[in-house]
N, C-alpha and C positions, 0 to 999 in steps of 0.2 A: 550225647551232646549236652553241653552246659546250658544253663538257662539264658545266659547272655547271648550265646551263639544262636539259640532257638529264637530269641527275641529279634536278633539282627536278621535272621532268615525270614521271619514273618514280616518284618518291616520292609525288606527288599521286595518280597512278593506283593505286599500291599501297594508299594509304589509302582511296581510294574502293572498291576491290575488297574490302579487309578489312571495311569498313562493310557492304557488301552481303552478304558472307558471314555477318557477325554477325546482321544483321536477318533474313537468310534462314533461318539455323539456328534462331533463337529466335522470330522474329515469326510464322513460318508456323504454329506450334503454336497461338498465340492466334487467328489468322485461322480456323483449323479449328474451334476451340471456338465462335467467334462464329457461323459458318455452320451448324454442327451445331445450335445452339440455335434458329436460325430455320428449320431444315428444308431449307436450300438445299444441304447437303453431299451429294455423290454418292459420293465415294471417300475413305476415310481415308488420311492420309499414312502411307507405309511407307518402307522403305529406298530403293526406287526413287524415290519422290517427293522425299525429301531429297537424293538424289543428283542429280536434275535441277535442284533449286534451287541447290545448291552449285556444280554445273558451270556453270550460267548466270552465277552471280556471279563465279566464277573466270575465265570467258572475257572478262569486261570489262577485264581487265588489258591486253589488246592492242587496245582499242577505238580508240585514236588512231593507232596504227601501221598497223593493218589494219582500217579501219572497216567496209567491206562484208563481208569474211569473218567478222568478229566478229558483225555483225548477223545474218548467215545462221545462224551457230551458235546464238546466243542466241534468235533467233526460232524456230528449229527445236526447241530444248529447251523453250521456253515453250509452243509449240503442242502438243508431245507431252504436256507436263504437264497442260495444260487438256483435251486430248482424252481422256486417261485419266480425268479427272473430279476431280482433286485441287482443293482449295479455292483460290479467288482469294486471292493473298497477295503477299508481298515479291518473288517471282520477277518480277512485273510491273514492279517498280522497276528491276531490272537491265535489263529490256527497254527501259524508258523512257530510262534513262541512255545506252544505245547509240543509240537513235533520236536523242537530243539531239546526240550526238557526230557522227553522220552529217550532221545538218542543219547543224552548225557547220563541219565540215571539208570537205564536198563542195559542188559547184555545186548550185544550186537544182533543176536538171533531174535530176541524178543522185540527189540526196537525195529528191526527190519519187517517182521510180520505185522507189527502195529502200524508202521508207516504205509505198508502196502494196503492194508485194510482201509486206512484213512483215505488213501488216494482213490481206491475204488469207490468209496462212498462219495467223495468229492466229485469224481468223474461222472456220476449219474446225471448231473445237471446238463451235460452236453447232449443228452438224448431227449431233452424236453424243449418245447411242448410236444408230446407224443401225437397229438391231433394234427400237427403241422410239421411232419418230420423234415420237410425241406427247409424249415426255418430253425432247425436245431443249431446249437452253438458248439460244433466240434472244435472250433478254434480255442475254446475254453480249456481244452485238455492240456495245452502247453503251459498256461499259467498255473493250472492246478498241479501239474507235475513239478514245476519250479518251486511252488510253495511247500512241497513235500521234500524234494531232493536237496535243495540248498540248506535249509535249517537242519535236515538230517545229517548232511555231510559235516556241517560245522559242529554239531553236537558230538558226532563220533570222534572228530579230531580233538575236541576238548577233552572228551573222556579218555582217549588213548594217551594224551599228554599228561593228564592227572594220574593215570595208572603208572605211567613211566616215572613220574616224580615220586609216587608212593613206593614203587619198587626200589628206586634209588635210595630213598630214605631208609627203607627196610634193610637193604644191603649195607648201608653205612652203619646202621644200628648193630647189625650182626658183626660187622668188622670191629666196631668199638668194643662190643662185648667179648669178641675173641681176643683182642689186644689186652683187655682188662684181665681175662682169665690167664693169659700168658704172663702178664705182669705179676699177678698174685702167685702163680705157680713158681715163677722165678724167685720172688722174694721169699716164699716159704721154703723153697729148696735151699736157698743160700743160708737161711737161719737154721733150719732143722738139720740140713746135711752137715753143717759145721759142728753143731752140738752133738749129733749122734756119733760123728767120727771121733770126737774127743772122749765121749762116754765109752765108746767101744775100746779105745786104746787103754783108758784107765781100768776098764773091766778086765781086760787081758792081763794087765799088770797085777790087779788084785787076785785073780785066779792063780797066777804064777806064784805069788807071795804067800797065799793063804796057808798052805801046808807047813811052811818053814818059818815064816815071819808074820804071824797074824796081826801084830801091831802095825806093821807097814801096810798090810792089806786093808786094815781098818782106815788108815790114812787115805789110801786110794779110793775106798768107798766114800769117804767124806768128800773127796774131790769130785767123784761122780755126782754126788748130791748137789754140790755147788754148781757144777757144769750144767746139769739138767735145769736147775733153777734159773741160771743165767740165760740158757737157751729159751726157756719159757717166757722169761721177762722180755727178751728181745723179740720173740715172736709176737707177744702181746703188743709191744710198741709198734712193730711193723704193721700188724693188722689194723691198729688204730690209725696209722698214717694212711693206709689204703682206704679205710672207710671215710676219712675226712677229706681226702683229695686236696689237701692243703698243706701248708708249712707250719701249722700251729703245733702239731705234736712233734716231740723230739725224734729225729730219725738218725740212725747210725751214720757216722762220718769219720773222717781221718782223725778227729780228736779222740775217738774211742780206740785207736790202735794200741796204746799202752795197755788198756784192759784186755784186749784181744791177745796181746803178747803174753800177759800174765796167765790167762786161762790156758793157752797152749803149752806154756812152760809146765804147768801143773799136769798136763796130759802127756808129758814126756818129750815135747818138741821145743828145744831152746830156740828162741828167735831174737836176733839182733835187729834193733830199730834205729834208723838214722834219718834225720831231716836235714835237707840242704836248702838254704835260702830262708827267707822270712815267711812264716806261715801267714796266709791271708784267708779272709772269709770267702768261701767258694759258694757258687750257686748250689742249692740243695741237691739237684739232680746229679751234678758233677761230684759233689762231696760223697753222696751215697754210692755212686758208681765206682769211684776210686776205692772206697772202703770195701765194697763187695768184691772187687778184683783181688785185693789183698786177702780178704777172708777166704775166698774160694781157692786161691792159689795155695795158701797155707793148709787148708783142709785137704787138698790133693796131696800135699807133702805128707801130712799125717796119715793119709790112707795108703799111699802107694810108694812112698820113697824109702820105707824101712827106717833103720836107725840113721838119723840125719839131723843136721841143724839147718836153720833157715835165716835169711837176712832180708830185711825190707828197707828200701831206700825211697824216701819221698822227696821229690825235688820241686820247689816252687819257683816259677819264673813269672814275668809280667803277663805272658800270653797263655801259659798252660801250667798244669800240674802233671808231673810224671811219677809213676809208681813202678818200682821194679822189685820183684820177688825172686830170690835165688835160693837153691838148697844144695846140700852136699850128698843127697841120697843117690839111689841107683838110677834116677831119671825116669822119664815117661810120664805122660799125663793121665795114665789109667785108661780104663775102657772109654770108648767114645760115648758121650752122653747124648740123650735125646735133645732135639732142638729146644732152646730156651733154658738148658741146664748146663752146668759144668763149663768147660772151655768155650763151647759155642755160645752159651748164655753170656759169659763175660764179653765176648766179642760183640754180640748184639747190643749189650749195654753201651759199650764204648763207641761203636760206630754210630749208634743212634744220636749221640751227643756230638758228632763230628770229630771223634778221636780215632786213634789207631791202637791196635793191640797185636803183639807178636808173642809167640810161645814156642819153645823148643829146647833141645839139649844145650847145656853150656859148652863153650869151647873146650875141647879135650874129652867131652863125653861124661864128665863127672857132674851129675846133678841136672837140674832143670831151671830154666829162666823164663819168667813172664815179665814183659815190659809193656806198659800202657801209658799213653799220653792223651790227656784230655784238655781241650781248650777251655779257658775260664771266661772268655769273652765270646759273644755271638759273632759269626762271620760278618764282614762288612757288606752292606747292601750296595746296590748299583749306584745309589745316590752318593753314598760315602766314598765310592771309588771315583766319583767325578763324572759319571755317565749322565 
């Protein structure tokens, strides 16, 4: 607990104690007059009576730090007050406040046992004076039970509500952490998967050329070096964006498609790139998602399509940006990926932004086609629609 929170807690406890001292000192006199008028008074308040009242009120200052010892002290003072025969009054409020604190701060089992023990101690006054058993106050059992049961029930209700709120917050924190882990895994998969696919293709070319054309194999190894460096640089940028949770760091977007095309060409996949419409500045999330769709689609072509070429068309409209990736390979999306990766990962990205994605064989069965449409404006609210 911080020092400011601790200070606030002691301030609240001090105010509650001061209030109980005030009503105990002044309110008890009026309670005595009322019970004297009805003939229910057994013993007039004196110095001892006021001392018990004020001591019980003062003891509440420690109720949250030491709830059970405080309850024992206040219950004992209250029981002594009632056994002597002083009038029912504000001392019972001090007792109720401590019962409430015990119910809020302890487990239900502990609070129930403590409340039961306090009630038994309080109920003793109903059997006094022992010398005149016919004049005992069994009707005092009902208010004694009420001053235990009511604050106990309120305290338990408050504690259960607080625990529900804490569980809800913990569940929300776990959900956010899970979403964050999925987001990081998705970003790393997109970056590393693309880079490794390109490196694998170039390595196979180098191994094929090494025995007969070592100079061309050397060129392939050089491309491997460049591809690995580019993948590491992009991974570094991506992790920087994830750490900052903001838009300050440069994130990949559609503007980087020419560089992606050149890297894939070096890996043996010719890519045609076309842009339809005037390029506009897109929201960061939309720009990144569109780029990742193209990157993942081309990576799948590199992995699974065999000898092929690919084409990327980016279409800008006033309401959306559309990306379409087609290839001339043997088709197929490759093995089904785990959730958050591959084709399913692309679809999750797009649908999370209100877009649509479709993927399947091209008409005629030659190659594969991925089509994604992402809105560039947020959906209209009810107020915008005139409701």
